[in-house]
C-alpha positions in Angstrom: -3.6 4.3 13.0 0.0 5.0 14.2 2.8 2.7 13.1 5.6 2.4 10.6 6.2 0.3 7.5 8.6 0.1 4.5 10.3 -1.8 1.7 14.0 -2.4 0.8 14.7 -4.1 -2.5 18.3 -4.6 -3.5 18.2 -6.9 -6.5 17.6 -4.3 -9.0 14.1 -5.2 -9.7 11.0 -2.8 -9.4 8.9 -2.5 -6.2 5.3 -3.6 -7.0 2.9 -0.6 -6.6 0.5 -2.9 -4.8 3.1 -3.6 -2.1 3.3 0.0 -1.2 -0.3 0.6 -1.3 -1.1 -2.4 1.0 1.3 -1.0 3.6 0.0 2.6 3.4 -3.5 1.4 3.7 -2.6 -0.5 6.9 -1.4 2.8 8.5 -4.3 4.8 7.2 -6.9 2.7 9.1 -8.6 5.1 11.5 -8.0 8.0 9.4 -4.5 8.9 10.1 -2.3 10.8 7.6 0.6 8.8 6.2 4.0 10.3 5.6 6.2 8.8 2.9 10.0 8.8 2.0 11.1 7.2 -1.4 14.4 6.9 -3.0 16.3 4.9 -5.5 20.0 4.4 -6.0 21.6 3.0 -9.2 23.4 -0.4 -8.7 25.0 -3.0 -10.9 21.7 -4.5 -12.1 19.1 -1.7 -12.0 18.3 0.4 -9.0 18.0 -0.2 -5.3 14.7 1.0 -3.9 13.9 2.2 -0.4 10.3 3.2 0.7 9.5 4.4 4.4 6.0 5.0 5.7 4.8 6.6 8.9 1.4 6.9 10.4 2.3 9.6 12.9 4.9 12.4 12.8 6.6 13.8 9.6 9.8 12.3 8.8 11.8 15.5 8.8 15.2 15.9 7.1 16.5 12.4 7.9 15.2 9.2 6.1 13.8 7.6 9.1 10.4 6.7 10.6 9.7 6.3 14.4 6.5 4.9 16.0 6.7 6.4 19.5 9.8 8.3 21.3 13.3 7.3 20.1 14.5 8.1 23.8 12.0 5.7 25.3 9.3 3.4 23.9 9.5 3.0 20.1 9.9 1.0 17.0 12.0 2.6 14.2 13.6 2.3 10.9 16.6 4.4 9.7 18.0 4.5 6.3 21.7 5.3 5.8 22.1 7.0 2.4 25.9 6.7 2.4 26.2 2.9 3.1 22.7 2.0 1.8 21.9 0.2 5.0 18.7 -0.1 6.8 18.6 -0.3 10.5 15.3 -1.6 12.2 14.9 -1.7 15.9 12.5 -1.7 19.1 13.2 0.0 22.4 11.3 0.2 25.8 9.0 -2.4 27.4 7.7 -4.0 24.2 4.4 -2.0 23.5 5.6 -1.2 20.1 5.6 -4.1 17.6 7.7 -4.5 14.5 7.6 -7.4 12.1 9.7 -8.0 8.9 9.4 -10.3 6.0 12.5 -11.7 4.1 12.2 -11.6 0.4 15.3 -13.9 -0.1 13.2 -16.4 -2.2 11.7 -13.9 -4.5 14.3 -11.0 -4.5 17.0 -9.6 -2.3 15.4 -7.2 0.3 12.7 -7.1 3.0 9.5 -5.5 4.0 8.5 -4.4 7.5 5.4 -3.1 9.4 4.2 -2.5 12.9 1.2 -4.6 12.0 1.7 -8.1 10.6 -1.4 -8.2 8.4 -0.1 -6.3 5.4 3.1 -8.5 5.5 1.1 -11.7 5.7 -1.1 -10.5 2.8 2.0 -10.0 0.6 3.6 -13.2 1.7 0.5 -15.1 0.7 0.4 -13.4 -2.6 4.0 -14.4 -3.2 3.2 -18.0 -2.1 6.0 -17.9 0.4 6.0 -21.2 2.5 4.5 -21.4 6.1 5.2 -24.9 7.4 4.5 -24.0 10.9 0.9 -22.9 10.3 -0.8 -25.9 11.9 1.4 -25.6 14.9 0.6 -22.0 15.3 -3.2 -22.6 15.1 -3.0 -25.3 17.8 -0.8 -22.9 20.0 -3.4 -20.0 19.7 -6.3 -22.4 20.6 -4.4 -23.8 23.6 -2.9 -20.5 24.9 -5.5 -18.0 24.0 -3.0 -15.6 22.4 -0.7 -15.4 19.3 3.0 -16.0 20.4 5.4 -13.4 19.2 7.4 -14.9 16.3 5.1 -17.9 16.6 4.0 -20.3 13.8 0.8 -18.6 13.0 2.6 -15.5 11.8 5.2 -17.4 9.8 7.0 -16.6 7.4 7.3 -13.3 9.4 9.8 -12.4 12.1 9.3 -10.2 15.1 12.0 -7.7 15.8 13.4 -8.3 19.3 13.8 -5.5 21.8 17.3 -4.0 21.7 17.1 -1.7 24.7 14.7 -2.7 27.5 13.1 -0.3 29.8 11.0 -1.4 32.9 8.0 0.6 34.0 6.9 -0.1 37.6 3.8 1.8 38.3 2.2 0.9 41.6 -1.4 1.0 40.6 -3.6 0.9 37.5 -5.9 3.6 36.4 -9.5 3.4 37.6 -11.8 3.8 34.6 -15.5 3.2 34.2 -17.7 3.6 31.3 -20.5 2.0 29.2 -20.2 0.4 25.8 -20.7 3.2 23.3 -20.3 1.2 20.1 -21.4 -2.2 19.0 -19.2 -5.1 20.0 -19.5 -6.6 16.5 -17.8 -3.5 15.0 -15.2 -3.5 17.8 -14.3 -7.2 17.3 -13.5 -6.4 13.7 -11.6 -3.4 14.6 -9.5 -5.1 17.1 -8.6 -7.9 14.7 -7.5 -5.3 12.1 -5.5 -3.1 14.5 -3.7 -6.2 16.4 -3.2 -7.9 13.2 -3.8 -11.1 14.9 -6.8 -13.2 16.2 -7.4 -12.9 20.0 -9.2 -15.0 22.5 -9.4 -12.4 25.3 -12.9 -10.9 25.0 -12.1 -8.4 27.7 -10.0 -6.6 24.9 -13.4 -5.2 23.8 -13.5 -3.6 27.2 -10.0 -2.3 26.9 -10.8 -0.6 23.6 -13.9 1.1 25.1 -12.0 2.3 28.3 -9.0 3.5 26.4 -11.4 5.5 24.1 -13.0 7.0 27.2 -9.6 7.8 28.6 -8.7 9.7 25.5 -11.9 11.6 25.6 -11.4 12.8 29.1 -7.7 13.4 28.5 -6.6 10.8 31.1 -3.3 8.9 30.6 -3.6 5.2 31.3 -1.7 2.7 33.6 -2.6 -0.8 32.7 -1.4 -4.2 34.2 -0.2 -7.5 32.8 -1.8 -9.8 35.5 -4.9 -11.4 34.3 -7.2 -13.8 36.2 -6.8 -16.8 33.9 -5.9 -18.1 30.6 -8.3 -17.6 27.7 -7.4 -20.7 25.6 -10.0 -23.5 25.4 -7.5 -26.4 24.7 -5.6 -27.3 27.9 -1.8 -27.2 27.6 0.2 -29.3 30.0 3.5 -28.2 31.0 6.5 -30.5 31.5 8.2 -28.3 34.0 8.0 -25.1 36.0 10.6 -23.5 33.6 8.4 -24.3 30.7 5.4 -22.7 32.5 7.6 -19.7 33.4 8.7 -19.2 29.6 5.0 -19.3 28.6 4.1 -16.5 31.0 6.9 -14.5 29.7 5.6 -15.0 26.1 2.1 -14.2 27.3 3.2 -10.8 28.8 5.0 -10.0 25.6 2.0 -10.6 23.6 -0.2 -8.7 26.0 2.1 -5.7 25.9 1.8 -5.5 22.2 -2.0 -5.9 22.4 -2.3 -3.1 24.8 0.2 -0.9 22.9 -1.8 -1.4 19.6 -5.0 -0.5 21.2 -3.4 2.7 22.8 -1.8 3.5 19.4 -5.2 3.3 17.7 -7.1 5.4 20.5 -4.2 7.9 20.8 -4.0 7.4 24.6 -0.8 7.7 26.7 -0.1 4.3 28.0 2.2 2.9 30.8 2.3 -0.9 31.7 3.0 -2.4 35.0 4.2 -6.0 35.4 3.1 -6.0 39.1 -0.4 -4.8 38.8 -3.7 -6.5 37.7 -5.2 -5.4 34.4 -7.9 -2.6 34.7 -11.1 -4.0 35.7 -13.0 -4.7 32.5 -16.6 -3.6 31.8 -19.0 -6.3 32.4 -20.8 -7.5 29.3 -22.9 -10.6 28.5 -20.7 -12.4 25.9 -22.6 -15.6 26.0 -26.0 -13.9 25.6 -24.6 -11.8 22.7 -23.4 -15.0 20.9 -26.5 -16.8 21.6 -29.0 -14.3 20.3 -29.7 -13.8 16.5 -30.9 -10.4 17.3 -27.5 -9.2 18.6 -25.0 -8.0 16.0 -22.2 -10.0 17.6 -24.4 -13.1 17.4 -25.2 -12.3 13.8 -21.5 -11.7 13.0 -20.6 -15.1 14.5 -23.3 -16.9 12.7 -22.7 -15.4 9.4 -18.8 -15.8 9.6 -18.8 -19.4 10.8 -21.4 -20.4 8.2 -19.7 -18.6 5.4 -18.0 -20.6 2.6 -14.4 -21.6 3.6 -14.6 -19.5 6.7 -11.1 -20.5 7.9 -9.3 -20.3 4.5 -6.3 -22.5 4.5 -6.2 -23.0 8.4 -6.6 -26.5 9.7 -10.0 -25.9 11.3 -13.0 -28.3 11.0 -15.7 -25.8 10.0 -18.4 -28.2 10.5 -17.4 -28.8 14.1 -17.4 -25.1 14.8 -21.0 -24.9 13.4 -22.1 -27.6 15.8 -20.6 -25.6 18.7 -22.4 -22.7 17.6 -25.8 -24.5 17.3 -25.3 -26.0 20.8 -24.6 -22.6 22.2 -27.6 -21.0 20.5 -30.0 -23.8 21.7 -28.7 -23.3 25.3 -27.5 -26.9 25.3 -23.9 -25.9 26.3 -22.0 -22.5 27.0 -19.4 -22.3 24.2 -19.0 -18.5 24.3 -15.2 -18.7 24.9 -14.5 -21.1 22.2 -16.9 -19.4 19.7 -15.2 -16.1 20.3 -11.7 -17.5 19.9 -12.8 -19.1 16.6 -14.7 -16.0 15.4 -11.6 -13.8 15.6 -9.4 -16.5 14.0 -11.9 -16.7 11.0 -12.1 -12.8 10.8 -8.3 -12.7 10.9 -8.0 -15.3 8.1 -10.4 -13.4 5.9 -8.2 -10.3 6.3 -5.0 -12.2 5.4 -6.6 -13.4 2.2 -8.2 -10.1 1.2 
């Protein structure tokens, strides 16, 4: 999987080998070769350490890593060997994500990654506080997406876009294919490559269509306009301005979702703010989740019945099991709720791994 990651430690202490391994493994998902730069500089109390990882192109002679094109859509990290300063940044429309974790409470420095999962794993290991977790879970269930810089990803920060570009394609790419892999595998793949839970089941279709586009050598133009919210707890807005701000946040999240899937599949992607999203492949989500014979139904049942399925998240697991039973019996269609909860549980498991 393409992306970048790294560690800067300035307090003279050593960099735990486990941190580097966790970051490298996140870039190796999907079989991509990882490039690495490492250096140490003597300081007053030990050594300053810098590690940079890249899941795409070689670093070259300069100590920098770039996900994308420095002249266009990208996230990057540049190390200045003279001033001993690290520059992080994002450019473009927002397809390339970049998160960072401040080590202030456990050591002077920071960690960064294109994917939030490895940073959350390290933050949990360090027992760094996350006072906004309950708020983040509620926001995800209401809105159907994880807000950039929101409470669910605390204590991480999302790097803002420094130089914005606007793509305005006039139409999306017409793509049509059938599912070629099992949806259960794809759900787990998406949680891993996004680094977040997701409520929009149509991302299963997006993954399939982008794979197909890569196979036939077709660049993709996708749109941000979706028919409706995928959250299952209704959010009431106090004003039109608040609703507009939520739409901006939703678009930012969707850009990063589409960008992560394009990165994983290796397809060239442009995103239009004025167009509808690519027509998804039709699939029977409710039937899959209802049937114990389907792999997705089995995954949902096994996950939601597993011990401590949601880890430390404020979710009532017994209520989730009731929703699953009502759906399986045909008493009620809880497909959207169950899918939303399934990806949340899978994500929580990865963070705790």
